[in-house]
N, C-alpha and C positions, 0 to 999 in steps of 0.2 A: 278376750279369752286367751288363756295361756295354752301353750303347746301340750302340756300334760293334760289339762282339762279337755282339750280337743281329742287327744288319744283315748282318754277314758270314755268320752262320749261315743267315739267311733266303736270302741269295743262293746260298749253297752248296746249300741244300735245292732251290731252283729249278734249279740247274745239274744236280744229280743226277737230278732228274725229267726234265729235258730229255735227259740222257744215256740214260735209260731209254727214252724215246720214240725216240731215234736208233737203238736196236737193231733196230726193225722198220719205221721210217717215214723217208722221205727228209726232209731238213731243210725243204725248201720246203713239205712237207705237214703238218708239225707246227704245231699251233695253240697259242696261249697257253692256251686252255681245257684242252687235253690236259696241258700242263705243270702248270697249277694243280691239275687233278684228281689227278695223280700225286703232287704235293707236299702235297696237302691245304691249300693256301694260296689265298687269294682273288685274283681278278684285280686288285683294288685294290692288294693287297700286291705283286703282280708289277709293276704299273705305277709303284709307288712306287720300286722298285729299278731297273727297266729300261724303256727306250723301247719295245722290241719283242724278239722272240726272237733277232734278230741281235745286238742289244746284249748280251743275256745270253751268247750264244756268244762274242762278242768279249771280254767281261769274263772268262769262264772261260778262254779261250785265253791271255789276258794272265797270269792267275794261274798257269796251268800252265807258261808260259814262265819266269816268276820262280822257281817251285819247282824246275823242271828245272835252272836255273842254280845254285840253292843246293845241289841234289844233287851237281852237278858239283864244287862246292867241298869236298865231303865226302871225295873221294878223295885219297890221298897222292901219286899221280902224275897226270899229265894223262890217261894211258890209264885209270887207275881212275876218275878223275872223269867221263870221257866214258862209260864203261861204266855208271856209276850214273845219269848223265843219260839215256841211251837206255833203260835198264831202266824208269826212271820214266815216260818218254814211252810206252814199249810198254804200260804198264798202262792208258793212256788211249787205246788203239787205236780203240775204237769211236767215241769222240768225234772224234778226228782224221780217221778215215775219213769220217764223216758230214759234218763241217764243211768238209772240203776237197773233197767231191764236188759241191758246189753251185757253179754258175758264174754266178749272178745278181750283180747289182751289189752286193748286201749281203753277199757271202760274205767269208770270211777272205782 
């Protein structure tokens, strides 16, 4: 496993933990400690990857955006591509609902 792959896997593990927290907790109430506890990763590892929870959310949002556009390219027509894109986004409903519900300066 390369270092880049390992860093990406670590970031994804933190993002998945954050998404789990988003199921029951508003973004502004989620702590880095909760994310670390859910991911079984240390705070040091978290801060090696991200500045704060909002940096993590923005990184994951950017990743989802890129992936949704690649899904769109998988369709044979524009309509099929858009359907694939929106199905992909729909799978991340909890993340988008939680991320966009916060009106603070650090929100998406």
